[in-house]
C-alpha positions as CSV (number, residue, x, y, z in Angstrom):
1,X,107.9,59.7,92.8
2,X,106.0,60.0,96.1
3,X,107.0,62.8,98.6
4,X,108.2,60.2,101.1
5,X,110.4,58.4,98.6
6,X,111.7,61.7,97.3
7,X,112.6,62.8,100.8
8,X,114.4,59.5,101.5
9,X,116.4,59.9,98.3
10,X,117.3,63.5,99.2
11,X,118.3,62.4,102.8
12,X,120.5,59.6,101.3
13,X,122.2,62.1,99.0
14,X,122.9,64.5,101.8
15,X,124.3,61.6,103.9
16,X,126.6,60.6,101.1
17,X,127.7,64.2,100.7
18,X,128.5,64.5,104.4
19,X,130.4,61.2,104.3
20,X,132.5,62.5,101.3
21,X,133.2,65.8,103.1
22,X,134.2,64.0,106.3
23,X,136.5,61.8,104.3
24,X,138.2,64.8,102.9
25,X,139.0,66.3,106.3
26,X,142.6,66.1,107.4
27,X,143.1,63.1,109.7
28,X,142.9,63.7,113.4
29,X,146.3,62.1,113.9
30,X,148.1,64.5,111.5
31,X,146.4,67.5,113.1
32,X,147.4,66.3,116.5
33,X,151.0,65.9,115.3
34,X,150.9,69.4,113.9
35,X,149.8,70.9,117.2
36,X,152.5,69.0,119.0
37,X,155.1,70.2,116.6
38,X,154.0,73.8,117.2
39,X,154.0,73.2,120.9
40,X,157.6,72.0,120.7
41,X,158.6,74.8,118.4
42,X,159.6,72.4,115.6
43,X,159.1,74.6,112.6
44,X,160.4,72.1,110.0
45,X,158.1,69.3,111.1
46,X,155.2,71.7,111.5
47,X,155.5,72.9,108.0
48,X,155.7,69.4,106.6
49,X,152.5,68.3,108.5
50,X,150.8,71.5,107.5
51,X,151.6,70.8,103.9
52,X,150.1,67.3,104.2
53,X,146.9,68.7,105.7
54,X,146.6,71.2,102.9
55,X,146.6,68.4,100.3
56,X,143.0,67.9,101.4
57,X,140.4,70.4,100.4
58,X,139.2,72.8,103.1
59,X,135.9,72.0,104.6
60,X,133.0,74.2,103.3
61,X,132.1,76.1,106.5
62,X,129.8,78.7,104.7
63,X,128.1,79.1,101.4
64,X,130.3,82.1,100.5
65,X,133.9,81.0,99.7
66,X,135.4,84.0,101.4
67,X,133.4,83.5,104.5
68,X,134.2,79.8,104.5
69,X,137.9,80.5,104.2
70,X,137.8,83.0,107.0
71,X,136.0,80.5,109.3
72,X,138.6,77.9,108.4
73,X,141.6,80.1,109.3
74,X,139.9,81.4,112.5
75,X,139.5,77.8,113.6
76,X,143.1,77.1,112.8
77,X,144.1,80.2,114.7
78,X,142.3,79.0,117.8
79,X,144.1,75.6,117.6
80,X,147.5,77.3,117.1
81,X,146.8,79.5,120.1
82,X,146.1,76.5,122.3
83,X,149.3,74.8,121.0
84,X,151.6,77.7,122.0
85,X,149.9,77.9,125.4
86,X,150.6,74.3,126.0
87,X,154.1,75.0,124.8
88,X,154.6,77.6,127.6
89,X,153.3,80.9,126.3
90,X,151.3,82.8,128.9
91,X,147.6,82.9,128.0
92,X,147.5,86.6,128.7
93,X,150.0,87.0,125.7
94,X,148.6,84.2,123.5
95,X,144.9,85.4,123.5
96,X,145.7,89.0,122.4
97,X,147.8,87.5,119.5
98,X,144.8,85.3,118.6
99,X,142.4,88.3,118.8
100,X,144.7,90.4,116.6
101,X,144.8,87.7,114.0
102,X,141.1,87.2,113.9
103,X,140.6,91.0,113.4
104,X,143.0,90.9,110.5
105,X,141.3,87.8,109.0
106,X,137.9,89.6,109.2
107,X,139.2,92.6,107.3
108,X,140.5,90.5,104.3
109,X,138.5,91.2,101.1
110,X,140.0,88.6,98.8
111,X,140.8,84.9,99.0
112,X,144.4,85.6,97.9
113,X,144.9,87.7,101.0
114,X,143.7,84.9,103.2
115,X,145.9,82.3,101.4
116,X,149.0,84.5,102.1
117,X,147.9,85.1,105.6
118,X,147.4,81.4,106.3
119,X,150.9,80.6,105.0
120,X,152.5,83.3,107.3
121,X,150.5,82.3,110.4
122,X,152.2,79.1,111.2
123,X,155.7,80.6,111.1
124,X,154.6,83.6,113.1
125,X,153.1,81.5,115.9
126,X,156.2,79.3,116.2
127,X,158.4,82.5,116.2
128,X,156.2,83.9,118.9
129,X,156.5,80.7,121.0
130,X,160.2,80.7,120.8
131,X,160.4,84.3,122.0
132,X,158.1,83.7,124.9
133,X,159.2,80.2,125.8
134,X,160.8,81.2,129.1
135,X,157.8,81.0,131.5
136,X,158.0,82.8,134.8
137,X,155.8,80.1,136.3
138,X,156.7,76.8,138.0
139,X,155.8,73.5,136.4
140,X,152.8,73.1,138.7
141,X,151.4,76.4,137.8
142,X,151.9,75.8,134.1
143,X,150.1,72.5,134.4
144,X,147.2,74.1,136.2
145,X,146.9,76.9,133.7
146,X,146.9,74.4,130.8
147,X,144.3,72.3,132.6
148,X,142.1,75.4,133.1
149,X,142.4,76.2,129.5
150,X,141.4,72.7,128.4
151,X,138.4,72.5,130.7
152,X,137.3,76.1,130.7
153,X,133.7,75.2,129.7
154,X,133.4,72.7,132.5
155,X,132.5,73.3,136.1
156,X,136.1,73.7,137.3
157,X,137.0,73.4,141.0
158,X,140.2,73.9,142.9
159,X,140.1,70.3,144.0
160,X,139.9,69.1,140.3
161,X,142.9,71.3,139.3
162,X,145.0,70.3,142.3
163,X,144.3,66.6,141.7
164,X,145.4,67.0,138.1
165,X,148.7,68.6,139.3
166,X,149.2,66.0,142.1
167,X,149.3,68.7,144.8
168,X,146.9,69.6,147.6
169,X,144.3,72.3,147.0
170,X,145.7,74.6,149.7
171,X,149.2,74.3,148.3
172,X,148.0,75.1,144.8
173,X,145.9,78.0,146.0
174,X,148.9,79.5,147.8
175,X,151.4,78.9,145.0
176,X,149.0,80.2,142.3
177,X,148.3,83.5,144.2
178,X,152.1,83.9,144.8
179,X,153.2,83.3,141.2
180,X,150.2,84.6,139.1
181,X,149.2,87.4,141.5
182,X,145.5,86.5,141.6
183,X,143.5,83.6,142.9
184,X,142.6,80.5,140.9
185,X,138.9,81.5,140.8
186,X,139.8,85.0,139.6
187,X,142.0,83.6,136.9
188,X,139.3,81.2,135.7
189,X,136.8,84.0,135.5
190,X,139.3,86.2,133.7
191,X,140.0,83.5,131.1
192,X,136.3,82.8,130.6
193,X,135.6,86.5,130.0
194,X,138.5,86.6,127.4
195,X,137.2,83.4,125.6
196,X,133.6,84.6,125.6
197,X,134.6,87.7,123.5
198,X,135.0,85.5,120.5
199,X,131.4,84.2,120.8
200,X,130.1,87.8,121.2
201,X,131.8,89.0,118.1
202,X,131.7,86.0,115.8
203,X,128.4,84.3,116.6
204,X,124.7,85.2,117.0
205,X,124.4,83.2,120.2
206,X,122.3,85.0,122.8
207,X,124.3,86.5,125.7
208,X,122.3,84.4,128.2
209,X,123.4,81.3,126.4
210,X,127.1,82.4,126.3
211,X,126.9,83.0,130.1
212,X,125.6,79.5,130.6
213,X,128.2,78.0,128.2
214,X,131.0,79.5,130.3
215,X,129.6,78.3,133.6
216,X,128.5,81.6,134.9
217,X,125.6,81.2,137.3
218,X,123.4,83.7,135.5
219,X,123.6,86.5,132.8
220,X,123.6,89.2,135.4
221,X,126.8,87.9,137.1
222,X,128.4,87.4,133.7
223,X,127.6,91.0,132.7
224,X,129.0,92.3,136.0
225,X,132.3,90.5,135.6
226,X,132.6,91.3,131.9
227,X,132.2,95.0,132.6
228,X,134.7,94.8,135.5
229,X,137.3,93.3,133.2
230,X,136.6,95.2,129.9
231,X,134.8,98.4,130.9
232,X,131.8,97.4,128.7
233,X,128.8,95.2,129.1
234,X,128.7,92.1,126.8
235,X,126.0,93.9,124.7
236,X,128.1,97.0,124.3
237,X,131.1,94.9,123.4
238,X,129.1,92.9,120.8
239,X,128.1,96.2,119.2
240,X,131.7,97.4,118.7
């Protein structure tokens, strides 16, 4: 067999393998319904949908089964975190919960530990949502915070956020500072710093690229803000 024919055959086999793996992924619709059930605090429905999803095999996210399972649960944890934020939990409470779970996931040594952990996570997230459901913020501020979270990697502006909430930029700016205690820009930077921690700890992405990803004008500015919020530089934080 010629090298060219052999390469085409291998490429075809890889394509078929990818198609089979994609076919085995839980449907987008069921996953969306699950996140909505979590957002609403509907534990019974969430458990039913979660069971449906688990009938499919987990995607292979790494060659090592333990690492693959960890990656899968970390991804699920991130989705659950967004769901409870959309459900009314303050991001400043949801993100530490997520970070705590990720640390526990990383410490697991056996697949059995991860299986048990995954089963407990859904119930814990919904219980946490129910405890924190009473938001101290108005509807407008909750909408703005949810929008910021959804578009954190975009070039966000006050006008964009105000337009989404159907209020004027000046009104949103005043209300945000009054209820949250900091400006919209400060809040966005704070959330970007918090989200970037995951990329520092869990990926080999260069710090300069992480700064660009989170819309910081340059690495120096990102480093300055990161140290202001955490007491460490991104490099120091990555080494912890």
